[in-house]
C-alpha positions in Angstrom: -25.5 -14.8 -29.6 -24.2 -17.4 -31.9 -20.8 -19.1 -31.0 -17.4 -16.3 -30.8 -14.9 -16.1 -33.7 -11.1 -17.7 -32.8 -8.7 -14.9 -31.8 -12.2 -12.6 -30.9 -13.4 -11.7 -28.1 -16.1 -8.9 -26.9 -17.4 -6.6 -24.1 -20.2 -7.5 -22.5 -22.5 -6.8 -19.8 -24.8 -10.2 -18.4 -26.7 -11.3 -15.6 -26.7 -15.1 -14.5 -27.5 -17.4 -11.6 -25.3 -20.2 -10.7 -27.5 -22.7 -12.6 -27.9 -20.8 -15.8 -23.9 -19.9 -15.2 -21.5 -20.4 -18.8 -23.7 -23.7 -20.5 -20.2 -23.3 -22.8 -21.8 -22.4 -25.6 -23.6 -19.2 -24.7 -23.9 -16.4 -21.7 -26.8 -16.7 -19.2 -29.5 -13.7 -19.7 -31.8 -12.8 -16.6 -31.2 -11.3 -13.6 -28.6 -8.7 -12.5 -24.8 -10.1 -12.4 -23.5 -11.1 -8.9 -19.8 -11.3 -10.6 -18.6 -8.4 -12.3 -18.6 -7.0 -16.0 -16.3 -8.4 -17.8 -14.8 -10.3 -21.1 -15.5 -13.7 -22.5 -12.9 -14.9 -23.9 -12.9 -18.5 -26.4 -9.9 -21.0 -25.1 -10.4 -24.0 -26.5 -13.8 -24.3 -25.9 -13.8 -22.8 -22.6 -15.7 -19.2 -22.4 -12.9 -17.5 -19.2 -14.7 -14.7 -17.8 -12.1 -11.9 -17.8 -12.9 -8.7 -15.3 -10.6 -6.0 -13.7 -9.2 -5.9 -10.2 -7.2 -2.9 -8.1 -4.8 -5.2 -7.4 -3.9 -8.0 -10.5 -5.4 -6.0 -13.4 -7.5 -8.3 -15.5 -8.3 -11.7 -13.6 -9.0 -13.9 -15.7 -11.4 -17.0 -14.6 -11.9 -20.9 -15.5 -16.4 -20.7 -15.6 -16.1 -23.0 -13.1 -14.7 -21.1 -11.0 -17.3 -18.7 -11.9 -20.0 -21.4 -10.9 -18.2 -21.6 -7.6 -18.7 -17.8 -7.4 -22.1 -17.3 -8.0 -23.0 -19.4 -5.1 -25.0 -18.0 -1.7 -22.3 -19.5 -0.2 -19.4 -18.1 -1.5 -21.2 -14.3 -1.9 -21.7 -14.5 1.7 -17.9 -13.5 1.7 -19.2 -10.1 -0.1 -19.9 -9.7 4.1 -17.1 -10.4 5.8 -14.6 -8.2 6.2 -10.6 -8.7 5.4 -9.5 -7.1 8.6 -12.4 -7.2 10.4 -13.0 -4.4 13.4 -9.7 -2.7 12.5 -11.5 -1.0 9.1 -13.2 1.7 12.1 -8.8 2.7 13.0 -8.2 2.4 8.9 -11.3 4.0 6.5 -9.7 2.5 3.5 -9.5 -1.2 5.1 -13.7 -1.4 3.9 -12.1 -4.7 1.2 -14.2 -7.9 1.9 -13.0 -12.3 1.8 -14.7 -12.0 -1.4 -12.5 -9.7 -3.9 -9.0 -11.9 -1.6 -10.2 -15.4 -2.6 -10.5 -14.4 -6.1 -7.1 -13.6 -5.6 -5.8 -16.1 -4.4 -7.2 -18.3 -6.9 -6.1 -15.8 -9.9 -2.4 -16.1 -8.2 -2.8 -19.9 -8.1 -3.3 -20.1 -11.6 -0.3 -17.8 -12.3 2.4 -19.9 -10.4 0.8 -23.1 -11.4 0.7 -22.2 -15.0 4.8 -20.7 -15.1 6.0 -23.9 -13.6 4.1 -25.7 -16.5 5.2 -24.1 -19.2 9.3 -23.7 -17.6 9.0 -27.3 -16.3 7.1 -30.2 -18.5 8.9 -33.0 -16.9 6.6 -31.9 -13.4 3.8 -33.6 -15.6 1.1 -30.5 -14.8 -2.0 -30.8 -16.1 -4.2 -28.2 -16.4 -6.7 -30.1 -14.0 -4.3 -29.9 -11.3 -4.0 -26.2 -11.7 -7.7 -25.8 -11.6 -8.1 -28.0 -8.5 -5.5 -25.7 -6.6 -6.8 -22.5 -8.0 -10.9 -23.6 -6.5 -9.4 -24.7 -3.2 -7.2 -20.7 -3.1 -10.9 -19.7 -4.4 -11.9 -22.0 -1.5 -9.7 -21.5 1.2 -11.5 -18.8 3.2 -15.3 -19.7 2.9 -15.1 -21.1 6.5 -14.3 -17.9 8.0 -17.0 -16.1 10.3 -18.4 -12.3 11.3 -15.1 -10.1 11.3 -12.8 -13.3 9.8 -10.4 -13.6 12.6 -11.8 -12.1 15.2 -14.9 -14.6 15.4 -12.6 -17.7 15.0 -9.2 -16.4 17.2 -11.3 -14.1 19.8 -15.0 -15.0 20.0 -15.0 -18.9 19.7 -12.3 -19.7 22.2 -14.0 -17.9 25.3 -18.2 -19.2 23.6 -16.6 -22.5 23.6 -13.6 -23.1 25.5 -11.8 -26.4 25.4 -14.0 -27.9 22.7 -12.9 -29.8 19.9 -13.5 -30.5 16.4 -12.6 -33.2 13.5 -11.5 -31.5 10.4 -13.1 -33.4 7.3 -9.5 -34.3 5.8 -7.8 -35.7 9.5 -10.1 -38.4 10.5 -9.2 -39.2 14.7 -8.4 -35.5 15.0 -9.3 -33.5 17.7 -8.3 -29.6 17.5 -9.3 -26.3 18.1 -12.0 -25.0 15.7 -10.2 -22.6 13.1 -11.9 -21.7 9.9 -10.3 -23.8 7.5 -12.3 -26.7 9.2 -15.3 -24.8 8.6 -13.8 -23.9 5.0 -13.9 -27.8 4.3 -17.6 -27.9 5.4 -18.9 -25.5 3.8 -16.8 -26.3 0.3 -18.6 -29.6 0.7 -22.4 -27.8 1.6 -21.5 -25.2 -1.3 -20.6 -28.6 -4.0 -23.8 -30.8 -2.6 -26.5 -27.5 -2.5 -25.8 -26.3 -5.5 -25.5 -29.3 -7.6 -22.0 -28.9 -9.1 -20.8 -32.0 -9.1 -21.9 -32.5 -12.7 -20.1 -28.7 -13.9 -16.7 -30.5 -11.9 -17.5 -33.6 -14.1 -17.3 -32.0 -16.9 -14.3 -29.4 -16.6 -12.4 -32.7 -15.1 -13.0 -34.9 -18.1 -12.0 -31.4 -20.8 -9.1 -30.9 -18.7 -7.6 -34.4 -18.6 -9.3 -35.6 -22.1 -10.5 -38.5 -20.2 -13.7 -39.3 -22.2 -12.7 -42.8 -22.5 -13.1 -43.7 -18.3 -16.3 -45.3 -17.8 -18.7 -43.5 -15.1 -17.7 -45.7 -12.3 -14.0 -44.7 -12.4 -14.9 -41.0 -13.7 -17.0 -40.9 -10.0 -13.9 -42.6 -8.0 -11.7 -39.6 -10.2 -14.1 -37.1 -8.9 -14.2 -38.2 -5.4 -10.4 -38.4 -4.9 -10.1 -35.3 -6.7 -12.6 -32.9 -4.3 -11.2 -34.7 -1.7 -7.6 -33.1 -2.7 -9.2 -29.9 -2.9 -10.3 -30.4 0.8 -6.7 -31.1 1.4 -4.8 -28.2 -0.2 -7.4 -25.5 2.1 -5.9 -27.0 5.3 -2.8 -29.2 4.7 -0.5 -30.7 7.7 2.9 -29.7 8.3 5.4 -32.3 7.1 9.0 -33.1 7.5 11.4 -35.4 5.1 11.1 -37.9 7.0 7.0 -37.8 7.7 5.0 -40.7 6.6 3.1 -39.3 3.3 -0.3 -38.2 4.7 -2.1 -37.2 1.8 -4.9 -38.9 -0.7 -5.4 -36.4 -3.5 -2.3 -36.9 -5.0 1.7 -38.3 -4.8 4.6 -37.4 -3.4 5.6 -36.8 -7.2 3.2 -33.7 -6.9 3.7 -32.5 -3.3 4.6 -29.0 -4.9 1.1 -28.6 -5.1 0.1 -28.7 -1.2 2.5 -25.6 -1.2 0.5 -22.9 -2.8 -2.0 -21.5 -1.5 -0.8 -23.1 2.5 2.8 -23.4 2.7 2.9 -24.7 5.9 6.7 -25.7 5.3 8.3 -22.1 4.9 4.8 -19.8 5.0 5.1 -18.6 1.0 2.3 -19.1 -0.8 -0.9 -17.0 -3.1 -2.6 -16.4 -0.1 -0.2 -13.9 1.8 0.7 -12.7 -1.6 -2.4 -11.3 -2.4 -3.0 -10.1 1.1 -0.2 -8.2 1.1 -0.2 -6.8 -2.3 -4.3 -5.6 -1.0 -4.2 -5.2 2.6 -1.6 -2.7 1.4 -3.6 -1.2 -1.0 -6.7 -0.7 0.8 -4.6 0.5 4.5 -2.5 3.1 2.4 0.6 1.3 2.9 3.5 0.4 1.2 4.2 -3.1 0.0 8.0 -3.6 -1.3 8.0 -7.4 -1.8 7.1 -8.0 -5.6 5.1 -11.2 -6.1 5.4 -11.0 -9.6 8.8 -11.4 -10.0 9.1 -14.6 -7.2 6.8 -16.0 -9.7 9.0 -15.8 -12.6 11.7 -17.1 -10.5 10.0 -20.2 -9.4 11.4 -23.3 -9.7 10.6 -26.9 -8.2 13.4 -29.0 -7.5 13.8 -32.5 -5.6 14.5 -31.4 -1.8 15.2 -34.3 0.8 13.5 -36.7 -1.2 10.1 -34.0 -1.7 9.1 -31.8 -4.8 9.8 -28.6 -3.2 9.0 -25.2 -4.6 12.0 -23.1 -4.9 13.9 -19.6 -5.8 16.4 -18.1 -7.4 19.1 -17.1 -5.0 19.4 -14.1 -6.1 15.4 -13.6 -4.9 16.1 -14.1 -1.1 16.0 -10.7 -0.6 13.1 -9.8 -2.2 11.7 -12.9 0.6 13.1 -11.1 3.3 11.3 -8.3 1.8 8.2 -10.4 1.9 8.9 -11.5 5.7 9.7 -7.4 6.7 6.3 -6.7 4.8 4.9 -9.0 6.8 5.6 -7.8 10.2 5.1 -4.3 9.2 1.0 -5.5 8.6 1.1 -7.1 11.9 2.8 -4.5 14.2 1.3 -1.0 11.9 -2.6 -2.6 11.2 -3.5 -6.2 12.1 -2.4 -5.7 15.2 -2.9 -2.4 16.4 -3.8 -0.6 19.5 -6.9 0.9 19.1 -8.0 -2.0 16.1 -7.5 -4.4 18.9 -9.6 -2.4 21.7 -12.7 -2.6 18.6 -12.1 -6.4 18.1 -12.4 -7.2 22.0 -15.5 -5.0 22.4 -17.0 -6.1 19.1 -16.5 -9.7 20.7 -17.8 -8.8 23.9 -20.8 -7.6 22.4 -21.4 -11.1 20.0 -20.7 -13.4 24.0 -23.1 -11.4 25.3 -25.7 -11.5 22.1 -25.0 -15.5 21.7 -27.9 -17.4 22.9 -30.4 -14.4 22.0 -29.7 -15.0 18.4 -30.8 -17.7 16.8 -30.7 -18.5 13.4 -32.9 -20.8 11.6 -30.1 -24.0 9.9 -31.2 -27.5 8.5 -34.2 -28.9 9.2 -35.7 -25.9 11.0 -33.6 -26.3 13.7 -31.9 -23.0 15.7 -28.5 -22.3 16.5 -26.7 -19.9 18.1 -23.7 -17.3 17.1 -21.4 -19.8 18.8 -23.0 -23.1 17.6 -24.1 -22.2 14.1 -20.6 -23.6 12.7 -21.9 -27.1 13.7 -24.4 -26.7 10.3 -23.4 -25.3 7.3 -27.1 -24.0 6.1 -27.3 -21.7 9.5 -23.4 -20.9 9.1 -24.3 -19.5 5.5 -26.8 -16.8 6.9 -23.7 -15.7 9.8 -21.8 -12.4 8.6 -20.9 -9.3 9.4 -24.4 -7.8 9.2 -24.9 -9.9 13.0 -22.7 -6.4 14.0 -26.2 -4.4 12.8 -28.7 -6.6 14.0 -27.5 -6.5 17.3 -26.4 -2.8 16.9 -30.5 -2.1 15.9 -32.6 -4.1 18.0 -34.8 -3.4 20.5 -34.3 -6.2 22.5 -34.1 -6.1 26.4 -31.8 -9.4 26.0 -29.8 -7.6 23.8 -28.8 -4.7 25.4 -25.8 -5.6 27.0 -24.6 -6.1 23.7 -26.1 -3.4 22.0 -24.3 -0.8 24.6 -21.0 -2.3 23.8 -21.8 -1.8 20.0 -23.2 1.7 20.7 -19.7 3.0 22.6 -17.7 2.0 19.5 -20.4 4.5 16.8 -19.1 7.2 19.8 -15.7 5.8 19.9 -16.1 5.4 23.3 -13.7 2.8 23.2 -11.9 0.3 25.8 -8.5 1.9 26.7 -5.0 0.6 26.4 -3.1 1.2 29.9 0.0 0.0 29.1 1.8 -1.8 26.7 4.8 -4.1 28.7 7.0 -6.3 26.4 7.7 -9.3 27.9 8.5 -12.7 27.8 5.8 -14.4 30.0 3.1 -16.7 29.7 -0.6 -14.8 29.2 -1.5 -17.2 32.2 1.5 -15.9 34.2 1.0 -12.5 33.2 -3.0 -12.2 34.0 -2.0 -13.9 37.4 -0.1 -11.1 38.3 -2.9 -8.3 37.2 -5.5 -10.2 39.4 -3.0 -9.9 42.2 -2.5 -6.0 41.5 -6.2 -4.9 41.4 -7.8 -5.5 44.9 -11.4 -4.0 44.6 -11.6 -4.3 41.5 -14.0 -6.6 39.1 -11.2 -8.5 36.7 -14.2 -8.6 34.2 -13.6 -5.2 33.6 -10.4 -5.4 32.2 -8.6 -7.7 29.1 -5.0 -8.6 29.0 -4.1 -9.0 25.4 -1.3 -10.6 24.5 0.3 -9.9 21.2 3.1 -11.6 19.4 4.7 -9.8 16.3 7.1 -12.1 13.9 7.9 -13.5 10.8 5.5 -15.7 10.2 7.4 -18.6 12.0 7.5 -17.7 15.5 11.5 -17.5 16.7 12.1 -18.5 13.4 14.1 -16.8 10.3 11.3 -18.9 7.7 14.3 -18.4 5.0 16.1 -20.8 6.6 13.2 -23.3 5.6 13.5 -22.1 1.7 16.0 -23.1 -0.7 17.9 -21.6 -3.3 19.1 -22.8 -6.8 21.5 -20.6 -8.9 21.7 -20.2 -12.5 24.4 -22.2 -13.5 22.5 -25.1 -11.1 19.2 -24.9 -11.7 18.5 -28.6 -10.3 20.9 -28.0 -7.1 19.3 -26.4 -4.1 20.9 -24.7 -0.8 19.8 -22.6 2.4 21.2 -18.8 2.8 22.6 -18.2 5.7 21.7 -14.3 6.6 25.2 -13.8 6.5 25.3 -14.1 3.1 22.6 -11.6 2.8 23.0 -8.5 4.6 25.2 -8.0 8.0 21.8 -5.5 8.4 19.1 -8.0 8.3 17.5 -8.6 11.4 18.8 -10.9 14.0 15.5 -12.0 16.0 12.6 -12.6 14.6 9.7 -12.5 17.4 8.4 -9.9 19.8 5.6 -10.7 22.7 4.1 -7.5 24.3 0.9 -7.6 27.0 -1.5 -4.7 26.4 -4.1 -3.8 29.4 -7.1 -2.2 28.1 -9.7 -1.1 30.8 -13.4 -1.5 29.5 -14.7 1.1 31.8 -16.1 4.3 30.9 -14.4 7.7 30.5 -15.1 9.1 33.0 -13.2 5.7 35.2 -10.2 6.1 33.5 -7.6 8.5 35.5 -8.4 6.1 38.5 -7.5 2.8 36.6 -4.6 4.7 35.1 -3.4 5.4 38.5 -3.8 2.6 39.8 -2.3 0.3 37.0 1.0 2.2 37.1 1.0 2.3 41.4 0.2 -0.9 41.7 1.7 -2.7 38.2 5.8 -1.1 38.1 6.3 -3.3 34.9 
C-alpha cells in the first residue's frame, strides 16, 4: 500500500505482530489483529491508529502505544477483570484492565494536549505527552488475578509482613502493591519485546533531536524510561519537601499529577474508571471529565507547578468525589461482592503451593511467589480460577470446593454489619471472645471504609482554583461557598461479619452471633 496522501484517511482491517507493527510507512500483514479494527491516520509522518471505545468513542493512539499494546505482557490484561469478583454480582461488569488502560492513555493525551495548546509557556513537548500516555497505558500492568483482590486480600495473607523495594524508590521497604509490579512489568515488557529502539525512534521524532550523538540519546532514553516508572508510582510530596524525582524538574511537576495524583486524587485514571465502571455497572455518572479538561490550567502554587481548575468547576469536582463514594458504596465494596472476593481469596490460599508456574530459567513459582518473576507473573491471570475449578487433583480439592460453592451460589453469609471507629484488631479480639466453641477460621471480619479518596478529609481542600479575571492566581474554596448541603464528614467505617459455614449452619451462627455479640 503506498503512503497516504495528506489529509486522506482509509478504513482497513489488518493484522500484525509486535515485531511487524507500524514500521512507520506501511501497515503490517499476516495474522489476526490483537488490537482493533480502525483507521490509519497520518500526522506529520506518524501513522495514528483510531478505533472505537464505548466510553471515549474515537480513541487515537500513537504507533508506539500500539506496539506496547501488542505484547504478551499487555495482552495479559484482557484476562484480568477490572472489578474482580463483582462480576458475579453485576452481570455487566465483564470489562477488563485492558480497555481501562487504553482509556487512561487516551485521557492523559487529551488533558496534556489541552494544556499545551492553552499554555505554550509550559513548554510541554510531544515527547512529554507520549511519556505520560505510556505511563497511563502501563500503570496497571502489575495487577494480578481479579485485580485488587490479589494485592489487597490474597498477597497480605499469603505473604504477611514481607516488604519489597519499588524500582524508583531505592532503599525503601514497602508492602507489595500492584504499582510495584507495574514498574517491574514495564521493564520486562520493554526488554522482552526489544522495544528500546522503538522508544528511541519515537523520542527522536517527537523532540527533533537528530543532532544528539548515540551516547547522549541512550542517556536521555534511560532518563525517560525511569520517568515513566516514576509516573506509574509517584510520591506524595508537600511544598516543603525536597524534589524526589529524576525524570523531570520541578518546572514540570504537573506531569506527575496526570496519571496518579497523590496531592488531591484528581487524575485521568479515575476519570476513566468512573465513566467505564458506571457504564458497565448500569449506574449513573454525574461527573463530566470532558468539561473539567477544558477548564484545567497549570499555575504555580507554593513553588510547585500544579494542575488547577476554574472556580465554577468546584461543584463538578464534588460530583466526581460523590461518584467515587457511590461506586464504593454500591459496587466496589458490595456486601455480597466482598463475600465472593473472600471466597476466591480463600481458594487461592488453599491452592497456593499446589499450582506451579514456570518462570525465567525454568524456575517454578507459586501463586504468591510469581510476583517476584515477571516471566511467571505474565502467565498469571483470572484463568487460574478455572484452572482450580476444573482440576481433578487431590491437592486442589479444598480450593475447588470453595469455587464450586460460588458456581452454585452457596456463598459466605454476612451475619451482621456494624458501624464502628474501633480498629480491626480490637474488633477481631472481641469477636473471638464471643465465639467459644466455634472455630475462628470459619468466619471473616471484613473492615470496610467509604470515603472521598483521602480518608476523613475533604479532598477539595487540596485543590486550587483560578478565576476568569485572575487566571494566574489561585485559591482554595471552602465548602460553605459552594453549598450548605455538602457533606461535613467524608468517611464512614463498617465491619462486616461473614460465616463461611454452609447453609444448614447459618441459622445457628445467626442466632449465636446476635445473642453473644450485641453491637
